[in-house]
N, C-alpha and C positions, 0 to 999 in steps of 0.2 A: 504495500500499500503506500502512495506517496506522498510526501510530505501535507502537499496541498489539498488529497481527499481526507489525509487527519486532519487538519482545522478546519475542515466544511464541515464532514459530519456532525458533529457536536450542532452545529446551529440549526441543521437540518431536523435534527431532533426534538430542539429547544422550538423549532415552529409548530414543528407537527404538538408538541404539549400544548403550547399556550392555546390552541385551536380547539382542544378540549375544554368543557363548561368550567369553568370555575365556581360560579352560584349556582342557583336550582331557575333554568329556564323557560322557554317553549318545546327546545330540542329532549330536554330530558322528562319534561311532565309526557311528552307523545310517548317516548320513549316505554317509559313505566307503563302506561295504556299501552300498549302496543306488545309489551310484555304480559300483562291480564290478558290481551284478547288472544294472543298465540297459545299460550295455557289453553285459555277454554275451546279454543279451536280444535285444536288436538283430542280433544275428549271425543267432541264432534267426529272427526277422523277414523279415533280410533274404534266409535263405537260401530261407525259404517260397516268400516273393516269387520267385527263381530257380527254385526245382525244380517250382514249378507252374505255370513259362512265364506269367508273369505280371510281366516286367521291364519289358514297355511298355506294362503295363494301364494307367499315365498316359505317353500317348507325346510327352509335354513335359514339360520343367523350367524354371522350378520352377513354374507352374499345372500343373495334372491333364491340360486340355484348351488348347486356344487360347485357350476363354473363361471356364473355370472354372477356380479352386483346388483344388475336391473333386473327386470322383470322381463321374460322373454316373449314372442306372439301367439306359440305353444300354448302361453299359463292361460291366458284368454283374462274375463276380465278381473275373476277374484287376483290376479297377481296385480296386474295395472290399480287393484283397489291398495291391494297390503302393502304395492311400493312405494304407491303415492301417501299413505301413512309414515312412510319410515321417509322420506323424501322433508315429510314436514318438519320432522327432526333436527334439521340439518338449520332449517329457518328460527326454530326453538334457540338452538346450538351460536347461529349471530346474530340475534336477537338479542341473550344476555350477554354474548361480548361487550356487546357496543353498550348494554346498560351498564353493565361493569365499567367499562374508559368514560363514558359519561360523569359517572361519578368518582373514580379515583381520585380526580384534582381536590376534589371535596372532602377527602376520606377522615382530615379531622375535627372542620366542625362539624360534618355529615358522618358521622362515624355509622348511622342506623342503614344510612341508605348502602355504603359501602357493606355491609356486612350481609345486607338482606341484599343487593345486586351477587355478591361472591357465593353465598347459599345456594341461591339458583342456577349460578352457572354451575357450578358444580354438581346440584342434586341433577339437571337436564339426562347428563351424560348418563347419570347411575340409573336413572328413568327407563333410557333406553337401552339398557345393560337389561334389566327386568324384564322388558320387553322382547329379546332377542330370548330370556330365557324361557317365556311363556311360548314360545315357537318349540323350540328345542325341550320342551314337556309335553308337548302336542297338546296344547289350551287345557295344561289342568287347570279345573276351575278357581283351585284357589290361588293359583300360583296371577292366573288370568287379573282376579280378585287383587291382587295384592298391585298390580302393575293400575289399574285404576288409581284404586287408594295413594298410591304414590304420586298421582295427578293430581287427585283432592289434594297433595298436602302443596304436592308447587303452586294449585292456583290458592291459596289462602297464601302463602309468601307472595306470591303477585299483588295480591288484594292490598296486604299491611305495606310493602312496596308502593305504590298509588296512593294511599291513603297517608305514606309516611312524608312523601316528595310535596303535599300540599301544608305538612303541617309547621308548624315553629318550630326551628331546634332551639335545643335546650332541655333543660328536668323539666319534667313535668309530677304531676301528683294526681291523684283519683280527684274526678271531678262532679261528680255523681253520689247517692247517697248509698251506704253499703248495702241496703235490698236491693237496690237497685245493681250493683255492682254482683251481686249473688245470683241473681234471678239471672240477668245478662250470662253468667258462664252456664249455670246451670240448663240454662236455655242452647247454649252449645254444646251442650256435652250431650242432649238431646238430637239438635241437629247431627251431629256426627254418628250418634248410634244406628239413627234414621240411616244414612249412609249407609255406613257397614251392614245393616241389615240388606239393605237392597242389593248389595252388593250380594248375599247368598240367596234372596231372591232370585235373580238374573242369574247366577250359578244354577239352581234349581231349572230354569225354566229351558223351552225351547232354543232360545239363541244362543249357542255355544259353540258359536263360531266356524264350525265348520260339522260336515254332518256325522262324522267318528269321533269327535271330541267327548269325554266322558260329563256327565255332570256330577255334584255333589254329594246327590242322594233326600234330600229334601224334600218335603213334602211340597212343590210349590207351590198350592193352593194354600194353604196354610201359612208357609212362608208370608203371600202378599198380606194376610189377617196382622199377619208380627209385624210386618214394617209399616202396615197404618197405624199401629199405636203409637209408636214415637214419634212421627209426624203430627200425629192429630195433636199432641202435649205440646211442640216444638209454634204450630202456631197458634196454642191458646198462651202460651207464654210471653208469644213475640207480638198481642195485643196488648197486654201487661205494659211488656216493656214501651207500647206505643202511647197507650196512653199514659204513662210516668213519664217518659223523655220530657215532658214539656213542664217540667218543675226541673231541670236540671240544668247544669251552668253552659254546658255545649247547646245548648235544647235544639237551635235550627237545624245545624248540622246530625244530632244526633237524631231527632222527628225525620231527618229527610232517610239516614239510612234505615232505619228501623221498619219504615216504610217502604223500602223497595225492597228490604226482603218481605213484609207480607204481600208483594204484589208477587214478588219468587213464588211463597210458597202458594197461595192461593192457583197461581198459574200449575204449579204444580201438581198441587191434590189434583186440580180437574184431569191435568193430564195425565195422573194415575188412575184415576176413574174409570177414564175417559179409555185406556188401553186395555185396561182388565177386563170389561164390557165386551170390549172387539175384538178379543183374540191377542191381543200383544202384536199390532202391523212393526211393523222394525222401524219406521220415520216417527211414530210416536215412543213409542222403545227410546229411541236415539235421544229425539225430544228431553224426554223424561230424564238421560244420563246428563245432560247438558247443562239443565235446569239444575239439576243438584248442585255442580259444582257451583254454578253461578250462585246456589245459593249460599253456597261454603264461602263464595265469595261477599257475598252481602252479612254476612254473619262476622268473617273477622274484621268489617269494616267497624260494625257496630261494637265489636270488645275494643277495637282500637281507638273508637271516640271515647271509652268511658273514662282517658285522661284529658289533659290541658295542664297547655304549661304554666308554670309557677307564678308568677306573674301574672297570668290573667285571673287564676283565683283568686289568688291576693288584689288584686283590685275589685274583683268583683265584691271578696265578703267585706272591703273598708265604704264598700258604696251604700 
């Protein structure tokens, strides 16, 4: 390397570094929302893989066939659907890398954004590996369920990232009454239980992802009833949260998110009843799967709004 190259190279890197955001701007906000969107989107495409029987459209992993990384014409539509879902994983990786780069300069001022983006970035490849294991285990229903639940966790992390992008940095304290915080956490627990039981319901039903894939052996009709119990408890508790939100410090923001949570639950309940009474058509089941992670995203946002900056709480207390 010449002396001229040695002297100019640091300047190139410095210019590149200076182009990264040093504060929250439109680029950071847009990318945070993009992170949440792609995490929800891959749940939809993953559901399409399973519901169309394309789970083994690419019969091996990480290759699509023993000889090819991409789907071949002989694999038909199932290969296209499964390979398309795998391609979306690369979009997730790109978005995660960009999100991390967009907050790395503000890691001291906003460690919350730095660590959230880092965890999401590290989690995405792990999720891809779990997806590979589902293929290598011939769509074992419990591994498939773990694959879905891993996406649930990623959506929750992405929702937390979106909330924190808008939040005032610095120390935060509880800004709601103790009973409200407890009720919120109980509601979130029932929301998670609802999703887990829903995963077991799907593992016992007709949509295995492939005609030869095993089922978990549970009674599908009975599990549908079990699934509804925590769902209705979550719905009832959400109504309590909505009524109580008006008496909290961050009332407007909290009411907005609790209201959104309630809307998602209403739609989710409606879709769940509809699909159960119409023989589980694949398009309704797919909507139900996507709504489940949207519910978790809204629930995460509600939990994140239980606290407020110390200065805001003290200013309200003094007024």
